[in-house]
C-alpha positions, 0 to 999 in steps of 0.5 A: 192708568193700569187696571187696579182691579187686580190689587185685591189686598190693597187697603190704602191708595194715595195718588198725588200730582199726576196727569192721570185722566181716568181712574177705573175699577176703584169699586173693585178694590174690596179691601180699600179702606182709605182713598186719597186723590190729590192734584189730579187736574185731568180727572173729570169723573170719580167712578162708582165706589158703592161696592168698595164696602170697606172704604172708610175715608175718602179725600178728594183735593185739588182735582180742579176738573172733577165734575161728577162723583158717579153712583153712590158712596160706600155705605160704611164711609166715615169721613168725606173730605172734598177741597179745591175741586172747583168744578164739582157743583153737587154731591151724591146723596149722603143720607143713607151713609149711617156711619158718616161722621165728618164732612168737608164740603167743596167751596164751589158746591151749589147743591147738597142733595137730600138730607145729611145723615143725622149722626154727622159729628162734624160738617165744614162748609167754607167759602161756598158762595154759590151754595144757596140752601142747606137741607134740613139739619 
């Protein structure tokens, strides 16, 4: 995939049903507010997004080979939706995301690291047969 870091004004990015195997430089997109990746069966690693400070909504759907979300998620993230990502077993630490309101957890999740943010408004856990325990709620 071509280098996205030059798209400095991009505020919304949706990539769907593609053979892309790597997505680099997402953290360099300073004005990105929404990121939706759907049907990317070859992507294994979501790069560090901690520098994407304006990102408010992250949706990862039907990324069957996604095994890792690198680094930390952006501090001002408000909505996190991960569905049908069957290879993803754990989430990064969400406890420092003070604006996070809505979380949809992937069905094959084994572990939720650390605590969930206290201001969480909606938490959806569906068909997580491997999830053995929740952090303190």
